[in-house]
C-alpha positions as a Markdown table, in Angstrom:
| # | Residue | x | y | z |
|---|---|---|---|---|
| 1 | Met | -49.6 | -19.6 | 20.9 |
| 2 | Thr | -49.9 | -18.6 | 24.5 |
| 3 | Ile | -52.1 | -21.1 | 26.5 |
| 4 | Leu | -53.2 | -20.6 | 30.1 |
| 5 | Val | -53.5 | -23.8 | 32.1 |
| 6 | Thr | -55.0 | -23.4 | 35.5 |
| 7 | Gly | -54.1 | -26.1 | 38.1 |
| 8 | Ala | -50.7 | -26.4 | 36.4 |
| 9 | Ala | -49.1 | -28.0 | 39.4 |
| 10 | Gly | -51.9 | -30.6 | 39.7 |
| 11 | Phe | -51.9 | -34.1 | 38.4 |
| 12 | Ile | -53.6 | -33.5 | 35.0 |
| 13 | Gly | -52.3 | -29.9 | 34.7 |
| 14 | Phe | -48.7 | -31.0 | 35.0 |
| 15 | His | -49.0 | -33.6 | 32.3 |
| 16 | Leu | -50.9 | -31.3 | 30.0 |
| 17 | Cys | -48.3 | -28.5 | 30.4 |
| 18 | Gln | -45.5 | -31.0 | 29.5 |
| 19 | Arg | -47.3 | -32.0 | 26.4 |
| 20 | Leu | -48.0 | -28.4 | 25.3 |
| 21 | Leu | -44.4 | -27.4 | 25.9 |
| 22 | Asp | -43.2 | -30.5 | 23.9 |
| 23 | Arg | -45.0 | -29.1 | 20.9 |
| 24 | Gly | -43.6 | -25.6 | 21.3 |
| 25 | Glu | -46.4 | -23.7 | 22.9 |
| 26 | Thr | -45.9 | -20.9 | 25.4 |
| 27 | Val | -47.6 | -22.0 | 28.6 |
| 28 | Ile | -48.8 | -19.8 | 31.5 |
| 29 | Gly | -49.3 | -22.2 | 34.4 |
| 30 | Leu | -51.6 | -21.0 | 37.2 |
| 31 | Asp | -51.8 | -22.7 | 40.6 |
| 32 | Asn | -52.3 | -21.6 | 44.2 |
| 33 | Leu | -50.3 | -24.6 | 45.6 |
| 34 | Asn | -52.9 | -25.2 | 48.3 |
| 35 | Ala | -52.5 | -27.9 | 51.0 |
| 36 | Tyr | -55.5 | -30.1 | 50.0 |
| 37 | Tyr | -52.8 | -32.8 | 49.5 |
| 38 | Asp | -49.0 | -32.7 | 50.1 |
| 39 | Pro | -47.7 | -29.5 | 48.5 |
| 40 | Ala | -44.3 | -31.1 | 48.2 |
| 41 | Leu | -45.7 | -33.2 | 45.3 |
| 42 | Lys | -47.0 | -30.1 | 43.6 |
| 43 | Gln | -43.7 | -28.4 | 44.1 |
| 44 | Ala | -41.9 | -31.3 | 42.5 |
| 45 | Arg | -44.1 | -31.2 | 39.5 |
| 46 | Leu | -43.7 | -27.4 | 39.2 |
| 47 | Ala | -39.9 | -27.7 | 39.4 |
| 48 | Leu | -39.9 | -29.9 | 36.3 |
| 49 | Leu | -42.1 | -27.4 | 34.5 |
| 50 | Glu | -40.1 | -24.4 | 35.5 |
| 51 | Ala | -36.9 | -26.0 | 34.2 |
| 52 | Arg | -38.3 | -25.9 | 30.7 |
| 53 | Gly | -38.3 | -23.0 | 28.2 |
| 54 | Gly | -41.7 | -21.6 | 27.4 |
| 55 | Phe | -43.2 | -22.1 | 30.8 |
| 56 | Arg | -44.2 | -19.2 | 33.1 |
| 57 | Phe | -45.7 | -19.7 | 36.5 |
| 58 | Ala | -48.4 | -17.5 | 38.1 |
| 59 | Arg | -49.3 | -18.2 | 41.7 |
| 60 | Gln | -52.9 | -17.1 | 41.9 |
| 61 | Asp | -56.2 | -17.9 | 43.7 |
| 62 | Leu | -59.1 | -18.3 | 41.4 |
| 63 | Glu | -61.3 | -16.6 | 44.0 |
| 64 | Asp | -59.3 | -13.4 | 43.7 |
| 65 | Gly | -61.3 | -11.6 | 41.0 |
| 66 | Ala | -59.0 | -8.6 | 40.7 |
| 67 | Gly | -56.0 | -10.8 | 40.5 |
| 68 | Met | -57.5 | -13.0 | 37.8 |
| 69 | Ala | -58.6 | -10.0 | 35.7 |
| 70 | Ala | -55.0 | -8.6 | 36.0 |
| 71 | Leu | -53.5 | -12.0 | 34.9 |
| 72 | Phe | -55.7 | -12.1 | 31.8 |
| 73 | Ala | -54.9 | -8.5 | 30.9 |
| 74 | Glu | -51.2 | -8.9 | 31.4 |
| 75 | Arg | -50.6 | -12.4 | 29.9 |
| 76 | Arg | -53.2 | -12.3 | 27.1 |
| 77 | Pro | -53.7 | -16.0 | 26.6 |
| 78 | Gln | -55.2 | -17.0 | 23.3 |
| 79 | Arg | -56.6 | -20.3 | 24.6 |
| 80 | Val | -57.4 | -21.5 | 28.2 |
| 81 | Val | -57.5 | -25.0 | 29.7 |
| 82 | His | -59.2 | -24.7 | 33.1 |
| 83 | Leu | -58.3 | -27.6 | 35.3 |
| 84 | Ala | -58.0 | -25.9 | 38.7 |
| 85 | Ala | -60.8 | -26.8 | 41.2 |
| 86 | Gln | -61.4 | -28.1 | 44.6 |
| 87 | Ala | -61.4 | -31.8 | 43.9 |
| 88 | Gly | -62.7 | -34.8 | 45.8 |
| 89 | Val | -66.3 | -36.1 | 46.2 |
| 90 | Arg | -65.9 | -37.1 | 49.9 |
| 91 | His | -64.2 | -33.9 | 50.9 |
| 92 | Ser | -67.1 | -31.9 | 49.5 |
| 93 | Ile | -69.3 | -33.4 | 52.2 |
| 94 | Glu | -67.0 | -32.2 | 55.0 |
| 95 | Asn | -66.0 | -28.8 | 53.5 |
| 96 | Pro | -68.7 | -27.5 | 51.1 |
| 97 | Ala | -67.7 | -23.9 | 51.3 |
| 98 | Ala | -64.4 | -24.6 | 49.5 |
| 99 | Tyr | -66.3 | -26.0 | 46.5 |
| 100 | Val | -68.5 | -22.9 | 46.3 |
| 101 | Gln | -65.6 | -20.6 | 46.3 |
| 102 | Ser | -63.2 | -22.4 | 44.0 |
| 103 | Asn | -65.5 | -24.2 | 41.6 |
| 104 | Leu | -68.3 | -21.6 | 41.3 |
| 105 | Val | -66.8 | -18.2 | 42.2 |
| 106 | Gly | -63.4 | -19.1 | 40.7 |
| 107 | Phe | -64.9 | -20.5 | 37.5 |
| 108 | Gly | -66.9 | -17.3 | 37.1 |
| 109 | His | -63.6 | -15.3 | 37.2 |
| 110 | Val | -62.2 | -17.6 | 34.5 |
| 111 | Leu | -65.2 | -17.0 | 32.3 |
| 112 | Glu | -64.9 | -13.3 | 32.8 |
| 113 | Gly | -61.2 | -13.4 | 31.9 |
| 114 | Cys | -62.0 | -15.3 | 28.7 |
| 115 | Arg | -64.8 | -13.0 | 27.8 |
| 116 | His | -62.9 | -9.7 | 28.2 |
| 117 | Gly | -59.6 | -11.2 | 26.9 |
| 118 | Gly | -61.0 | -12.4 | 23.6 |
| 119 | Val | -60.0 | -16.0 | 24.3 |
| 120 | Ser | -60.5 | -18.2 | 21.2 |
| 121 | His | -61.3 | -21.4 | 23.0 |
| 122 | Leu | -61.9 | -22.4 | 26.6 |
| 123 | Val | -61.6 | -26.0 | 27.5 |
| 124 | Tyr | -62.7 | -26.8 | 31.1 |
| 125 | Ala | -62.8 | -29.9 | 33.3 |
| 126 | Ser | -66.1 | -31.4 | 34.2 |
| 127 | Ser | -66.5 | -34.8 | 35.7 |
| 128 | Ser | -68.2 | -38.2 | 35.3 |
| 129 | Ser | -69.7 | -37.4 | 38.7 |
| 130 | Val | -72.3 | -35.2 | 37.1 |
| 131 | Tyr | -74.2 | -38.4 | 36.1 |
| 132 | Gly | -75.0 | -38.8 | 39.8 |
| 133 | Gly | -77.9 | -41.1 | 40.5 |
| 134 | Asn | -78.2 | -42.3 | 36.9 |
| 135 | Thr | -77.7 | -46.1 | 36.6 |
| 136 | Arg | -78.0 | -46.5 | 32.8 |
| 137 | Leu | -74.6 | -47.5 | 31.6 |
| 138 | Pro | -72.6 | -46.5 | 29.7 |
| 139 | Phe | -73.1 | -42.8 | 30.5 |
| 140 | Ser | -73.5 | -40.7 | 27.4 |
| 141 | Glu | -73.7 | -36.9 | 26.9 |
| 142 | Gly | -77.3 | -37.3 | 25.7 |
| 143 | Gln | -78.4 | -38.4 | 29.1 |
| 144 | Gly | -79.7 | -35.9 | 31.7 |
| 145 | Val | -77.5 | -34.9 | 34.6 |
| 146 | Asp | -80.1 | -33.5 | 37.0 |
| 147 | His | -79.6 | -35.7 | 40.0 |
| 148 | Pro | -76.1 | -35.1 | 41.5 |
| 149 | Val | -75.2 | -37.0 | 44.7 |
| 150 | Ser | -72.4 | -34.7 | 45.9 |
| 151 | Leu | -71.7 | -31.0 | 46.0 |
| 152 | Tyr | -68.6 | -31.6 | 43.9 |
| 153 | Ala | -70.8 | -33.1 | 41.2 |
| 154 | Ala | -73.3 | -30.2 | 41.5 |
| 155 | Ser | -70.5 | -27.7 | 41.1 |
| 156 | Lys | -69.3 | -29.4 | 37.9 |
| 157 | Lys | -72.8 | -29.4 | 36.4 |
| 158 | Ala | -73.0 | -25.7 | 37.3 |
| 159 | Asn | -69.7 | -25.1 | 35.4 |
| 160 | Glu | -71.3 | -26.6 | 32.3 |
| 161 | Leu | -74.3 | -24.4 | 32.6 |
| 162 | Met | -72.2 | -21.3 | 33.3 |
| 163 | Ala | -70.0 | -22.0 | 30.3 |
| 164 | His | -73.0 | -22.5 | 28.0 |
| 165 | Thr | -74.4 | -19.2 | 29.1 |
| 166 | Tyr | -71.2 | -17.4 | 28.2 |
| 167 | Ser | -71.1 | -19.2 | 24.9 |
| 168 | His | -74.6 | -18.1 | 24.2 |
| 169 | Leu | -74.3 | -14.5 | 25.4 |
| 170 | Tyr | -70.8 | -13.6 | 24.3 |
| 171 | Gly | -70.0 | -16.1 | 21.6 |
| 172 | Leu | -67.2 | -17.7 | 23.7 |
| 173 | Pro | -66.3 | -21.1 | 22.2 |
| 174 | Ala | -66.2 | -23.5 | 25.2 |
| 175 | Thr | -65.8 | -27.2 | 25.6 |
| 176 | Gly | -66.5 | -29.2 | 28.8 |
| 177 | Leu | -64.7 | -32.5 | 29.3 |
| 178 | Arg | -66.2 | -35.1 | 31.7 |
| 179 | Phe | -63.2 | -37.0 | 33.0 |
| 180 | Phe | -63.6 | -40.6 | 34.2 |
| 181 | Thr | -61.4 | -41.7 | 37.1 |
| 182 | Val | -58.0 | -40.5 | 35.9 |
| 183 | Tyr | -54.9 | -42.4 | 37.2 |
| 184 | Gly | -51.2 | -42.7 | 36.4 |
| 185 | Pro | -47.7 | -41.4 | 37.3 |
| 186 | Trp | -47.6 | -38.2 | 39.4 |
| 187 | Gly | -51.2 | -38.9 | 40.5 |
| 188 | Arg | -53.1 | -37.4 | 43.4 |
| 189 | Pro | -52.4 | -38.9 | 46.9 |
| 190 | Asp | -56.1 | -38.8 | 47.7 |
| 191 | Met | -57.0 | -41.1 | 44.8 |
| 192 | Ala | -57.4 | -44.9 | 45.3 |
| 193 | Leu | -54.4 | -46.1 | 43.4 |
| 194 | Phe | -52.0 | -43.8 | 45.4 |
| 195 | Arg | -53.6 | -44.7 | 48.7 |
| 196 | Phe | -53.7 | -48.5 | 47.9 |
| 197 | Thr | -50.0 | -48.5 | 46.8 |
| 198 | Arg | -48.9 | -46.6 | 49.9 |
| 199 | Ala | -50.9 | -48.9 | 52.2 |
| 200 | Ile | -49.8 | -52.2 | 50.6 |
| 201 | Leu | -46.1 | -51.2 | 50.7 |
| 202 | Ala | -46.6 | -50.3 | 54.4 |
| 203 | Gly | -48.3 | -53.6 | 55.2 |
| 204 | Glu | -51.5 | -51.9 | 56.0 |
| 205 | Pro | -55.1 | -52.8 | 54.9 |
| 206 | Ile | -56.8 | -51.1 | 52.0 |
| 207 | Asp | -60.4 | -49.9 | 52.3 |
| 208 | Leu | -62.8 | -51.1 | 49.7 |
| 209 | Tyr | -66.1 | -49.4 | 49.8 |
| 210 | Asn | -69.4 | -51.0 | 48.8 |
| 211 | Gly | -67.9 | -54.3 | 49.9 |
| 212 | Gly | -65.4 | -54.0 | 47.0 |
| 213 | Gln | -68.3 | -54.1 | 44.5 |
| 214 | Met | -67.4 | -50.9 | 42.7 |
| 215 | Val | -66.9 | -50.5 | 39.0 |
| 216 | Arg | -64.9 | -47.6 | 37.5 |
| 217 | Asp | -63.9 | -46.5 | 34.0 |
| 218 | Phe | -60.3 | -46.1 | 34.9 |
| 219 | Thr | -58.6 | -43.7 | 32.4 |
| 220 | Tyr | -54.8 | -43.4 | 32.0 |
| 221 | Ile | -53.4 | -39.9 | 32.2 |
| 222 | Asp | -51.7 | -40.0 | 28.7 |
| 223 | Asp | -55.1 | -40.7 | 27.2 |
| 224 | Ile | -56.7 | -37.9 | 29.1 |
| 225 | Val | -54.0 | -35.4 | 27.9 |
| 226 | Glu | -54.3 | -36.6 | 24.3 |
| 227 | Gly | -58.1 | -36.0 | 24.4 |
| 228 | Val | -57.7 | -32.6 | 26.0 |
| 229 | Val | -55.1 | -31.5 | 23.3 |
| 230 | Arg | -57.3 | -32.7 | 20.4 |
| 231 | Val | -60.3 | -31.0 | 21.8 |
| 232 | Leu | -58.3 | -27.8 | 22.4 |
| 233 | Asp | -57.2 | -27.8 | 18.8 |
| 234 | Arg | -60.8 | -27.9 | 17.6 |
| 235 | Pro | -62.8 | -25.1 | 19.1 |
| 236 | Ala | -66.5 | -25.7 | 19.9 |
| 237 | Thr | -69.0 | -24.7 | 17.2 |
| 238 | Pro | -72.7 | -24.4 | 17.1 |
| 239 | Asp | -74.5 | -27.7 | 16.2 |
| 240 | Pro | -76.3 | -27.0 | 12.9 |
| 241 | Asp | -78.6 | -29.9 | 13.6 |
| 242 | Phe | -79.5 | -28.8 | 17.1 |
| 243 | Asp | -83.3 | -29.1 | 17.8 |
| 244 | Ala | -84.5 | -26.7 | 20.5 |
| 245 | Ala | -87.7 | -28.7 | 20.7 |
| 246 | Arg | -85.7 | -31.8 | 21.7 |
| 247 | Pro | -82.5 | -30.3 | 23.1 |
| 248 | His | -79.4 | -32.5 | 23.3 |
| 249 | Pro | -77.6 | -31.9 | 26.6 |
| 250 | Gly | -74.1 | -32.1 | 25.1 |
| 251 | Arg | -74.6 | -29.8 | 22.1 |
| 252 | Ser | -76.1 | -26.4 | 21.5 |
| 253 | Trp | -77.0 | -23.6 | 19.1 |
| 254 | Ala | -74.2 | -21.8 | 20.9 |
| 255 | Pro | -70.5 | -22.7 | 20.4 |
| 256 | His | -70.5 | -25.0 | 23.4 |
| 257 | Arg | -69.9 | -28.8 | 23.5 |
| 258 | Val | -69.6 | -31.4 | 26.2 |
| 259 | Phe | -67.7 | -34.7 | 25.8 |
| 260 | Asn | -66.9 | -37.7 | 28.0 |
| 261 | Ile | -63.2 | -38.8 | 28.2 |
| 262 | Gly | -63.1 | -42.3 | 29.6 |
| 263 | Asn | -61.5 | -45.6 | 28.7 |
| 264 | Ala | -64.9 | -47.1 | 27.8 |
| 265 | Thr | -63.8 | -50.3 | 29.6 |
| 266 | Pro | -65.5 | -50.4 | 33.0 |
| 267 | Thr | -63.4 | -52.4 | 35.4 |
| 268 | Pro | -64.3 | -53.9 | 38.7 |
| 269 | Leu | -62.3 | -52.4 | 41.6 |
| 270 | Leu | -61.1 | -55.8 | 42.6 |
| 271 | Thr | -59.6 | -56.3 | 39.2 |
| 272 | Tyr | -57.8 | -52.9 | 39.6 |
| 273 | Val | -56.5 | -54.1 | 42.9 |
| 274 | Glu | -55.3 | -57.4 | 41.4 |
| 275 | Ala | -53.4 | -55.4 | 38.8 |
| 276 | Leu | -51.8 | -53.4 | 41.5 |
| 277 | Glu | -50.9 | -56.5 | 43.5 |
| 278 | Gln | -49.2 | -58.0 | 40.5 |
| 279 | Ala | -47.2 | -54.8 | 39.8 |
| 280 | Leu | -46.1 | -54.6 | 43.4 |
| 281 | Gly | -45.5 | -58.3 | 43.9 |
| 282 | Arg | -47.5 | -58.1 | 47.1 |
| 283 | Thr | -50.9 | -59.1 | 48.3 |
| 284 | Ala | -53.3 | -56.6 | 49.8 |
| 285 | Glu | -55.1 | -57.0 | 53.1 |
| 286 | Arg | -58.6 | -56.0 | 52.2 |
| 287 | Arg | -61.1 | -54.2 | 54.5 |
| 288 | Leu | -64.6 | -54.2 | 53.1 |
| 289 | Leu | -66.7 | -51.1 | 54.0 |
| 290 | Pro | -70.2 | -49.7 | 53.1 |
| 291 | Leu | -70.8 | -47.4 | 50.1 |
| 292 | Gln | -69.8 | -43.9 | 51.1 |
| 293 | Pro | -72.2 | -40.9 | 50.9 |
| 294 | Gly | -71.9 | -39.1 | 47.6 |
| 295 | Asp | -70.3 | -42.1 | 45.9 |
| 296 | Val | -71.8 | -44.2 | 43.1 |
| 297 | Pro | -71.4 | -48.0 | 42.5 |
| 298 | Ala | -70.4 | -47.8 | 38.8 |
| 299 | Thr | -69.3 | -45.6 | 36.0 |
| 300 | Ala | -68.7 | -46.3 | 32.3 |
| 301 | Ala | -68.1 | -43.8 | 29.5 |
| 302 | Asp | -69.7 | -43.7 | 26.0 |
| 303 | Thr | -66.9 | -42.0 | 24.1 |
| 304 | Ser | -68.4 | -42.1 | 20.6 |
| 305 | Ala | -69.0 | -38.4 | 20.5 |
| 306 | Leu | -65.4 | -37.6 | 21.5 |
| 307 | Glu | -64.1 | -40.1 | 18.8 |
| 308 | Ala | -66.4 | -38.5 | 16.1 |
| 309 | Trp | -65.2 | -35.0 | 17.0 |
| 310 | Thr | -61.4 | -35.7 | 17.4 |
| 311 | Gly | -60.7 | -39.1 | 15.9 |
| 312 | Phe | -59.4 | -40.3 | 19.2 |
| 313 | Arg | -60.6 | -42.6 | 22.0 |
| 314 | Pro | -58.7 | -43.7 | 25.1 |
| 315 | Ala | -57.5 | -47.3 | 25.1 |
| 316 | Thr | -54.6 | -47.9 | 27.6 |
| 317 | Pro | -55.2 | -51.2 | 29.4 |
| 318 | Val | -55.6 | -50.9 | 33.2 |
| 319 | Ala | -52.8 | -53.4 | 33.9 |
| 320 | Glu | -50.4 | -51.4 | 31.8 |
| 321 | Gly | -51.3 | -48.1 | 33.3 |
| 322 | Val | -51.1 | -49.4 | 36.9 |
| 323 | Ala | -47.7 | -50.9 | 36.2 |
| 324 | Arg | -46.4 | -47.5 | 34.9 |
| 325 | Phe | -47.8 | -45.8 | 38.1 |
| 326 | Val | -46.0 | -48.3 | 40.3 |
| 327 | Ala | -42.7 | -47.8 | 38.5 |
| 328 | Trp | -43.0 | -44.0 | 39.0 |
| 329 | Tyr | -44.1 | -44.4 | 42.7 |
| 330 | Arg | -41.1 | -46.6 | 43.5 |
| 331 | Asp | -38.7 | -44.3 | 41.8 |
| 332 | Phe | -40.1 | -41.1 | 43.2 |
| 333 | Tyr | -40.4 | -42.3 | 46.8 |
| 334 | Gln | -37.4 | -44.7 | 46.6 |
| 335 | Val | -39.4 | -47.7 | 48.0 |
């Protein structure tokens, strides 16, 4: 099977491509290798993928409609996993136009490619950030997501609405996955674990927002990939029990589904930091700061729908996942 993975040189995309190649798939990896964070890290991931049989790289901007149409016409993927996006909640406050172009216009081009290319299943990345101002934990797919607190979150909710429309109008099976705070080896330098590790090793303070009183459902990368693959192998179908008079936000009469992928173990940020300190053998200097605009104090995932659909739920303990990240970081940067 030929599978298109967008954002292939990114954190999740790299790991997913490795997994798909391991099981013998042909993978078309799309990425534009932009400079949102150090392109050298993306190039290092890409080099490992290109060394493997079955992988083909396409350097392509999502916003280029003609280029995306040509890619779908030439490569003819049977399934698509769409991970490419302008990421980052805080960055969306400073540079909103990038999110409109990549996450809205770009996603529209992916949907058109799937529609005209006869793709049998589109799996796309949503985010736990869509729950926005909701404070009822754990977050479940049955809750409304009508109060986003960042443009990034709004763009991800828009993706869910766009995908549902294509499922309804054109019969495109599509599944949205709301990722919860993904971490692990080869992670993004703008994420907390990477930034904290770099600062602690350099003897610099780490910034803890909301006075350090944050809670996150930290989810290890291998669990994310396992969930994506299991969902990919079970295309979305219409819900025979869907009630249009009381519509469930995560299901539909159309072949469209939405699932949380989280560890279902909300962890205080200070506990996360303590696990990092133990793995590094160093103590962090902590700088307590106010809650940032666009951020939320706590997230927690209800993953019962994912488990019912795939038979899988993430379960890697935070201490174990953090230790694996530190081992990778020390090896990659030789520190």
